[in-house]
C-alpha positions as CSV (number, residue, x, y, z in Angstrom):
1,M,10.1,-96.2,117.2
2,I,9.6,-99.4,119.0
3,M,12.5,-100.5,121.0
4,K,13.5,-104.3,120.7
5,P,14.1,-105.9,124.1
6,I,17.6,-106.7,125.1
7,S,18.3,-110.4,124.7
8,A,19.6,-112.5,127.7
9,T,23.1,-112.6,125.8
10,K,23.6,-109.0,125.5
11,K,22.3,-108.7,129.2
12,G,25.1,-110.8,130.1
13,V,27.7,-108.7,128.1
14,I,26.2,-105.8,130.1
15,I,26.5,-107.6,133.3
16,S,30.1,-108.8,132.6
17,V,31.1,-105.1,131.7
18,A,29.7,-104.1,135.3
19,L,31.8,-106.9,136.8
20,I,34.9,-106.1,135.0
21,A,34.6,-102.6,135.7
22,S,33.8,-103.1,139.5
23,S,36.8,-105.7,139.7
24,L,39.0,-102.8,138.3
25,I,38.0,-100.1,140.5
26,T,38.3,-102.1,143.6
27,F,41.8,-103.1,142.7
28,Y,43.2,-100.1,141.3
29,P,41.7,-97.0,142.8
30,L,40.2,-98.6,145.8
31,Q,43.6,-100.9,146.6
32,M,41.5,-103.8,147.4
33,S,42.9,-107.1,147.3
34,E,41.5,-109.3,144.6
35,R,41.0,-112.2,147.0
36,G,39.3,-109.8,149.9
37,Q,35.8,-108.1,150.3
38,S,35.8,-107.1,146.7
39,Q,34.9,-110.5,145.6
40,Y,31.6,-109.8,147.2
41,I,30.8,-106.7,145.2
42,T,31.5,-108.7,142.2
43,L,29.3,-111.5,143.1
44,S,26.6,-109.2,144.4
45,I,26.7,-107.5,141.0
46,F,26.5,-110.9,139.2
47,I,23.6,-112.2,141.3
48,A,21.7,-109.0,141.0
49,G,22.3,-108.8,137.1
50,L,20.9,-112.6,136.7
51,V,18.1,-111.9,138.9
52,W,17.3,-108.7,136.6
53,V,17.6,-111.0,133.6
54,L,15.3,-113.5,135.0
55,Y,12.7,-111.0,136.5
56,S,12.6,-109.0,133.1
57,F,12.0,-112.2,131.4
58,K,9.0,-113.0,133.6
59,Q,7.5,-109.6,132.8
60,K,7.6,-110.5,129.1
61,N,6.4,-113.9,129.5
62,P,4.5,-114.3,132.9
63,S,3.3,-117.9,132.5
64,S,6.8,-119.4,131.4
65,S,7.9,-122.9,132.3
66,F,10.9,-123.6,134.8
67,K,12.7,-124.9,131.8
68,A,12.3,-121.3,130.0
69,Y,13.6,-119.4,132.9
70,F,16.5,-121.8,133.4
71,N,17.4,-121.3,129.6
72,E,17.2,-117.5,129.9
73,G,19.5,-117.8,132.6
74,F,21.8,-120.0,131.1
75,K,22.1,-117.9,128.0
76,C,23.2,-115.0,130.3
77,F,25.6,-116.8,132.8
78,I,27.3,-118.6,130.0
79,V,28.3,-115.4,128.5
80,V,29.3,-113.8,131.9
81,T,31.4,-116.9,132.8
82,L,33.1,-116.8,129.5
83,L,34.0,-112.9,129.8
84,M,35.1,-113.2,133.2
85,V,37.4,-115.8,132.4
86,L,39.0,-114.0,129.9
87,H,39.2,-111.0,132.2
88,T,40.7,-113.0,134.8
89,F,43.4,-114.4,132.2
90,V,44.2,-110.7,131.2
91,F,44.1,-109.4,135.0
92,Y,46.5,-111.9,136.1
93,K,49.0,-111.6,133.0
94,L,49.0,-107.9,133.5
95,N,49.4,-108.2,137.4
96,P,52.2,-110.6,137.9
97,Q,52.9,-109.2,141.1
98,I,49.8,-110.9,142.5
99,L,51.5,-114.4,141.9
100,E,54.8,-112.9,143.4
101,N,53.1,-112.0,146.5
102,A,51.2,-115.5,146.6
103,I,54.7,-117.3,146.4
104,Q,56.3,-114.9,149.2
105,E,53.3,-115.6,151.5
106,N,53.3,-119.5,150.9
107,N,57.2,-119.6,151.4
108,A,57.0,-117.6,154.8
109,I,54.6,-120.2,155.8
110,I,56.5,-123.2,154.7
111,Q,59.9,-121.7,156.4
112,N,57.9,-121.0,159.7
113,G,57.0,-124.6,159.4
114,G,60.7,-125.3,159.6
115,N,60.3,-128.7,158.0
116,R,61.3,-128.1,154.5
117,T,64.8,-127.6,152.8
118,A,65.6,-124.6,150.5
119,M,65.3,-127.0,147.7
120,E,62.0,-128.1,148.6
121,I,60.9,-124.4,149.0
122,A,62.3,-123.7,145.5
123,E,60.5,-126.8,144.0
124,N,57.2,-125.7,145.5
125,T,57.5,-122.4,144.0
126,K,58.2,-123.8,140.6
127,K,55.1,-125.8,141.1
128,I,52.8,-122.8,142.2
129,R,54.4,-120.9,139.1
130,N,53.0,-123.7,136.9
131,I,49.6,-124.2,138.3
132,F,48.7,-120.5,139.5
133,M,47.0,-119.6,136.0
134,P,45.0,-122.7,135.3
135,M,43.9,-122.8,138.9
136,M,42.6,-119.2,138.8
137,L,40.7,-119.8,135.5
138,S,39.3,-123.1,136.8
139,I,38.1,-121.7,140.2
140,N,36.5,-118.7,138.3
141,T,35.1,-121.0,135.7
142,I,33.4,-123.0,138.3
143,K,32.6,-120.1,140.7
144,Y,30.4,-118.4,137.9
145,L,29.0,-121.7,136.4
146,I,27.7,-122.8,139.7
147,L,26.5,-119.6,141.2
148,G,24.8,-118.9,137.6
149,S,23.0,-122.3,137.8
150,L,22.2,-121.9,141.3
151,I,20.3,-118.6,140.9
152,S,18.7,-119.6,137.6
153,V,17.2,-122.8,139.5
154,V,16.3,-120.6,142.4
155,C,14.8,-117.7,140.5
156,G,13.3,-120.2,137.6
157,G,11.5,-122.3,140.6
158,F,10.1,-119.1,142.2
159,F,9.0,-117.1,139.1
160,S,7.6,-120.2,137.2
161,Q,5.1,-120.8,140.3
162,K,1.4,-120.1,139.4
163,N,-0.5,-118.0,141.5
């Protein structure tokens, strides 16, 4: 029985599952902050996964063009971006304490500044609540799109060079 090669899109799903698993493991059992060093773990997995996709493409298509490599990378990182944004939405909805902690930290900073009234602090808290989810989603979308593009360009340029 001949095995069909795994497509870049399916590899994107595999990478996403690994990213989500690492995110959940670092947050729940390891008690690491979602804004801390756990980000480096997930980004390392993402980079390694994208390099894996492009390297395996090179093994099957050794004389491909830069465009073909970028296209293969794009098929992968667009899926990862979509799934990670969905994960981000669900994660923050299931963990409202993250928003509450961010608001408390921000209020403490503002109060230490001493130049805001209680009404201004309450208004600021309301603004943070309104922008938190869109901000988190846009940050993650941009992060995965830019990093995915960058890795695809670098690996595509490297792998498409002729000997």
